[in-house]
C-alpha positions in Angstrom: 84.4 104.8 109.8 82.8 103.3 112.7 84.3 103.1 116.3 84.8 99.0 115.8 88.0 100.1 114.5 89.0 102.2 117.5 88.2 99.5 120.0 91.5 99.2 122.8 93.4 95.7 121.6 95.1 93.1 124.0 97.9 94.7 126.4 101.3 93.2 127.2 100.9 94.6 130.9 104.1 92.8 132.1 106.5 93.4 129.0 104.9 97.1 129.7 106.0 97.5 133.1 109.1 95.9 132.2 110.1 98.3 129.2 109.2 101.0 131.2 111.6 100.1 134.3 114.7 99.7 131.8 114.2 102.7 129.6 113.3 104.6 132.8 116.7 103.8 134.6 118.2 104.9 130.8 116.3 108.0 130.0 115.5 109.4 133.5 113.5 112.7 133.5 112.8 112.4 129.4 110.4 109.7 130.1 107.2 110.4 131.5 104.3 108.7 133.0 102.1 111.7 133.9 98.8 111.4 132.9 99.2 115.2 131.4 101.5 114.3 129.1 100.5 110.8 127.8 97.0 112.2 127.4 99.1 115.1 125.0 100.3 112.4 123.1 97.2 110.7 122.4 95.1 113.8 121.4 93.6 113.9 117.9 91.7 116.4 116.0 88.9 114.8 115.4 86.2 113.4 117.6 88.1 109.6 117.4 88.6 109.1 121.2 92.1 109.4 122.6 94.0 106.2 123.5 97.1 106.6 125.7 100.2 105.7 125.5 101.5 104.1 129.1 105.1 106.2 128.6 106.4 109.1 126.3 109.7 109.0 126.1 111.8 112.4 124.0 114.3 110.8 121.9 117.1 113.2 121.0 119.8 111.0 119.0 119.0 107.6 115.9 120.7 105.7 118.8 118.3 106.4 121.0 115.9 105.7 119.0 117.4 101.9 117.9 117.4 101.6 122.1 114.1 102.3 122.6 113.0 100.1 119.8 115.0 97.1 120.7 114.0 97.0 124.3 110.3 97.3 123.2 110.6 94.1 120.2 112.5 92.2 123.2 109.5 92.7 125.8 107.0 92.8 122.6 105.7 96.4 123.5 104.2 98.7 120.9 106.4 101.7 120.1 104.3 104.9 118.6 106.0 107.4 116.8 105.3 110.9 117.7 106.1 114.2 116.0 103.1 117.5 115.6 100.3 115.2 116.8 98.5 117.2 113.5 97.2 114.1 112.0 93.6 113.2 111.5 92.7 109.6 111.5 93.9 109.0 115.1 97.5 107.8 113.8 99.1 108.5 117.2 96.6 106.7 119.6 97.8 103.4 121.7 95.0 101.5 121.3 97.4 98.5 123.2 99.4 101.1 125.6 102.9 100.8 125.0 106.0 103.5 124.7 105.6 106.9 122.6 108.6 108.0 121.3 108.4 111.8 121.0 110.8 113.0 117.9 110.6 116.2 118.4 113.7 117.3 119.8 115.5 115.5 116.9 115.1 118.6 114.9 118.1 119.3 113.5 119.4 120.0 109.7 122.0 117.4 109.2 123.1 118.8 105.9 121.7 120.9 103.1 123.3 120.0 99.6 122.9 123.9 97.7 124.4 122.3 94.3 122.1 119.5 94.4 118.9 121.2 95.9 118.3 118.6 98.4 119.0 118.3 102.4 118.7 115.3 104.7 117.2 116.6 108.0 116.1 115.0 111.6 112.4 113.7 111.6 111.3 116.3 114.5 112.5 119.3 112.3 108.9 121.1 111.3 108.4 122.4 107.6 108.6 125.5 108.6 111.5 125.8 111.0 113.3 124.0 108.0 112.4 126.8 105.7 113.5 129.4 108.2 116.9 127.3 108.1 117.1 127.3 104.1 116.1 130.7 103.4 119.7 132.0 103.1 120.3 129.4 100.5 117.7 130.4 98.2 115.8 127.2 98.3 112.9 126.0 100.2 110.8 123.0 100.8 107.4 123.2 98.9 104.5 120.8 100.6 102.7 122.6 103.0 99.4 120.3 104.2 98.4 123.5 106.4 99.9 122.6 109.8 103.0 122.8 111.5 103.4 119.2 111.0 107.1 117.6 111.6 108.9 116.5 108.3 108.6 112.8 109.9 105.1 113.1 110.0 104.8 114.3 106.8 106.7 111.6 105.5 104.9 108.9 107.4 101.6 110.3 106.0 102.5 110.7 102.6 101.3 114.3 103.2 100.7 117.0 100.2 98.7 120.5 100.4 98.1 123.5 98.5 101.1 123.3 96.5 100.8 119.7 94.9 99.6 120.6 91.6 103.3 122.1 90.9 105.6 120.1 93.3 103.9 116.9 94.1 103.5 115.4 97.1 105.9 113.8 99.8 106.4 111.2 97.6 107.7 112.6 95.0 109.9 114.8 97.4 111.5 112.4 99.6 114.7 110.9 98.0 115.4 108.4 101.3 115.3 107.8 104.7 116.8 106.0 107.3 114.7 104.2 109.8 114.4 101.6 112.8 112.7 98.7 112.2 110.9 96.2 114.4 113.7 94.0 114.9 115.9 96.8 115.9 118.1 97.5 113.0 118.7 100.8 111.6 118.5 100.9 107.8 119.0 103.2 104.9 116.5 103.1 102.4 118.8 105.1 99.5 121.2 107.0 98.2 121.1 110.9 97.5 121.4 110.4 93.4 117.9 111.6 91.6 117.0 108.6 89.7 118.0 104.8 90.6 116.5 101.1 89.7 118.7 99.5 92.3 116.3 97.1 94.1 112.6 97.3 95.4 112.1 100.8 96.3 111.9 101.1 100.3 111.7 104.9 100.2 108.0 104.5 98.7 107.5 101.8 101.3 108.2 103.3 104.2 106.8 107.2 102.7 102.9 106.5 103.6 103.2 103.8 106.1 102.0 105.7 108.9 104.8 104.1 111.1 103.8 100.9 111.4 107.0 99.8 109.5 110.0 101.5 111.4 110.5 104.3 113.0 112.2 107.6 110.9 115.3 108.6 111.8 116.1 110.9 108.7 114.5 112.2 105.8 116.3 113.1 102.7 114.5 115.8 100.7 114.0 117.2 97.3 114.3 121.2 97.6 113.2 124.2 95.1 114.6 127.3 94.1 112.9 130.3 96.3 110.6 131.9 92.6 112.2 134.9 91.6 108.1 136.2 91.7 105.0 135.2 93.3 101.6 136.4 92.2 98.3 135.3 93.7 94.7 136.1 93.7 91.1 135.3 94.1 88.0 134.9 91.5 84.6 134.0 92.2 82.0 132.0 90.0 78.8 131.1 89.3 79.1 127.7 90.5 81.1 124.9 91.4 81.4 123.2 88.1 81.9 126.9 86.2 85.3 127.0 88.7 86.2 123.3 88.2 85.9 123.6 84.3 88.2 126.5 84.7 91.1 124.2 86.8 90.9 121.6 84.1 91.6 124.1 81.3 94.3 126.0 83.5 95.9 122.4 83.4 95.3 121.3 80.3 96.6 124.6 78.7 99.9 123.8 80.7 99.6 127.1 82.7 102.5 126.3 85.3 100.1 126.9 88.4 101.1 126.7 91.5 98.7 126.4 93.6 95.1 126.6 92.7 91.9 125.6 95.6 88.4 125.6 95.5 86.3 127.1 98.3 82.7 126.6 98.1 80.3 129.2 98.9 79.8 128.5 102.7 83.5 128.2 103.2 83.9 131.5 101.6 81.4 133.0 103.9 83.1 131.8 106.9 86.5 133.2 105.9 85.2 136.1 105.1 84.0 136.7 108.9 86.9 135.0 110.5 89.5 136.8 108.5 88.0 139.8 107.7 88.2 140.1 104.4 84.6 141.4 101.9 85.0 138.2 98.9 81.9 137.5 97.2 80.6 134.6 99.0 80.1 132.3 96.0 82.6 129.2 95.1 85.6 131.0 94.3 89.5 129.7 93.7 92.4 131.0 95.2 95.3 131.0 92.8 98.9 131.3 92.6 101.9 131.3 89.9 105.6 131.5 90.6 108.3 132.2 88.0 109.9 135.4 86.8 108.2 138.6 86.7 107.1 138.1 83.5 105.8 135.0 83.6 103.7 135.3 86.7 102.2 138.2 85.2 101.5 136.1 81.6 99.9 133.3 84.0 97.8 135.2 86.0 96.5 137.3 82.8 96.0 133.9 81.2 93.9 132.4 84.1 92.2 135.8 84.3 90.7 135.0 80.7 90.1 131.4 81.0 88.1 132.0 84.3 86.2 134.9 82.4 85.5 132.1 79.6 84.2 129.6 82.4 81.7 132.5 83.7 83.9 134.0 86.5 84.0 137.2 88.0 87.0 139.7 88.4 90.5 138.1 88.9 92.0 140.3 91.5 95.4 139.4 91.6 98.9 140.7 93.2 102.3 140.2 93.5 102.5 142.4 96.7 103.5 139.7 99.6 101.5 141.3 102.1 98.5 140.8 100.4 99.3 137.3 99.0 99.8 136.5 103.0 96.7 137.7 103.8 94.9 135.9 101.0 97.1 132.3 101.9 96.4 132.7 105.7 92.6 133.5 105.4 93.0 129.8 103.3 95.2 128.5 105.9 92.9 129.8 108.2 90.0 127.9 107.0 89.4 125.2 109.6 89.1 127.6 112.6 87.1 129.8 110.0 85.1 126.8 109.9 84.1 126.3 113.6 82.4 129.8 114.0 79.9 128.5 112.0 78.0 126.1 114.4 79.7 127.6 118.3 80.8 124.7 120.0 80.7 121.6 117.6 83.8 120.0 116.8 85.4 119.6 113.6 85.0 115.7 111.9 87.6 116.5 108.7 87.9 114.0 106.3 88.7 113.8 102.2 88.9 112.1 99.2 90.5 112.5 96.1 88.9 112.1 92.3 90.4 112.5 88.7 90.1 116.7 88.3 87.6 115.4 85.2 85.2 114.3 87.9 85.9 116.7 90.5 82.7 118.9 90.2 80.4 116.1 89.6 81.5 114.8 93.1 81.8 118.2 95.1 78.2 118.4 93.4 76.8 115.4 94.7 78.4 115.7 98.1 76.7 119.1 98.7 73.5 117.6 97.6 74.3 114.8 100.2 74.8 117.1 102.8 71.8 119.4 102.3 69.6 116.0 102.2 71.1 115.4 105.5 70.9 119.0 107.2 74.4 118.6 108.1 77.0 122.0 107.7 80.0 121.3 106.4 82.2 123.8 104.0 83.9 122.2 101.6 87.7 123.3 100.6 90.0 121.6 98.3 93.0 121.4 96.3 91.4 121.9 92.7 94.5 121.0 90.9 95.1 117.2 91.4 91.2 116.5 92.1 91.7 116.3 96.1 88.3 118.1 98.2 87.8 118.1 102.2 84.5 118.2 104.1 84.6 120.0 107.6 81.8 118.1 109.0 80.4 119.9 112.0 79.3 117.9 114.8 77.9 118.0 118.3 80.6 115.2 119.3 78.4 114.6 122.9 75.0 113.2 120.5 75.4 109.7 119.1 72.8 110.8 116.5 75.4 113.1 115.0 78.0 111.1 115.3 76.3 108.5 113.5 75.2 110.9 111.0 78.4 112.1 110.5 80.0 108.1 109.7 77.0 107.5 107.7 78.1 110.7 105.6 82.0 109.9 105.4 80.6 106.0 104.4 78.8 107.8 101.3 81.7 109.8 100.6 84.4 107.3 100.3 81.6 105.0 98.0 80.9 108.5 95.8 84.8 109.0 95.2 85.6 105.2 94.7 82.8 105.4 92.1 84.5 108.3 90.6 87.4 106.1 90.2 89.1 108.3 93.0 90.3 107.2 96.9 88.9 107.0 99.7 92.1 109.3 101.3 94.0 111.8 99.3 96.5 113.1 101.8 95.0 112.0 105.5 95.9 108.4 105.2 93.9 106.0 106.6 95.1 105.5 110.5 92.5 104.3 112.9 89.4 106.1 110.8 89.0 104.9 107.1 90.2 101.4 107.6 86.9 100.1 106.5 87.3 101.5 103.3 90.3 100.1 101.9 89.5 96.7 100.9 87.0 98.4 98.8 89.7 100.9 97.2 92.5 97.9 96.9 90.7 94.5 97.1 93.6 91.8 97.6 96.3 94.7 97.8 95.6 94.9 101.4 96.5 91.2 101.8 100.1 91.9 100.3 100.4 94.7 102.7 99.2 92.5 105.4 101.9 90.2 104.3 104.9 93.0 104.1 103.8 93.7 107.6 103.8 90.2 109.1 107.3 90.2 107.0 108.9 93.7 109.2 106.9 93.2 112.5 105.8 89.9 113.3 104.9 90.6 116.7 103.0 93.7 115.4 104.8 96.6 118.0 105.0 99.3 115.2 101.9 101.7 115.7 99.7 99.0 115.9 96.1 99.1 114.5 96.2 101.4 111.8 96.1 100.9 108.5 94.5 97.6 108.8 94.0 95.0 111.1 96.3 91.9 111.1 
């Protein structure tokens, strides 16, 4: 990780002042230079120090985004897109100052094509609000990163979450985007067709670019039919290895599991205390199935048999919405539950992803590493795709604890790469993980730099993220 990656860069003071003056005349009260708002738009959900923009503008249309970007491009002023601010690697920081474009007022559903199972939305709509808007259509958008993030932010960081094992990640569910590029052009990357071999796949280029290539102004998404029935439950295991073996067997047998989440014993302890549960404080799998009434019952029974074969305890499952909601609320509250394990500490959340056959070995080595260095950190994982998260509980006022946490993260990333995995399954690179990208991708990083230079030669689009030019 390293604080060297988040040092402030050179500032274009004259250009920033000129752009703020011009845009202030156009946007009036929708442009703010107040300290409180600037601080809010640079907040991070980890220990990475905040770096404020010089002004925040609340854009309401794609034409306004284009005007802002063109003004900033003319005066070489950084542009930082902002959604819900839930990213974890310093994505919304402004290391060179500049203009933060808050997109939360661009929160409309542009169109829903019910027969085609797709929709187009503005980038500021949150996933929860989108699913509320879709409810009467019988459709839903399945990607669930836990936080109520905006669709634009989810696309920009290539988010995934608990449903990824069945429905994929954002890269699998975005059909097209429109974006304003660094030179002020407004482009569309694709049509609504489900497949195309027309030219370069620009959609995939912008999905996961973390705002470094342009500002998204709309996103066209795949939708799914709301399942007729859903079953879900919890199963304890004697060890992480046994739980992971059950995951592998479930996937290999073709059971269409929608969610299969691994929680280690420490995380189960935290969830029990925080959410008022009484589950066994052992490594456990939270599982959910989608389908017909008969189908979800059959899938749950089949999983129970697999779990028993792997040494698991009783698999208690239900189709009752209230009980399932309580279960998954506890899973989504795992971050807040974990903070109670060390009152006063802050959480440093980091993630890696490995092939599922390597998940058990990687998690066990990670637990041994934590114990050897006396670090408190529960582990949760999207076990169906080999992705797991470690939440280090540290005193952010202690340089020694920060150094120990950074050293652990370095070892974790190196471990994931050794297991042929990635240094980030769904958090992105941002500022925090730049040091590990070359080790993972080698000379490919230079190709990324060449693309960045070609599309953003003045480096105004979310500068200082992903890699240094």
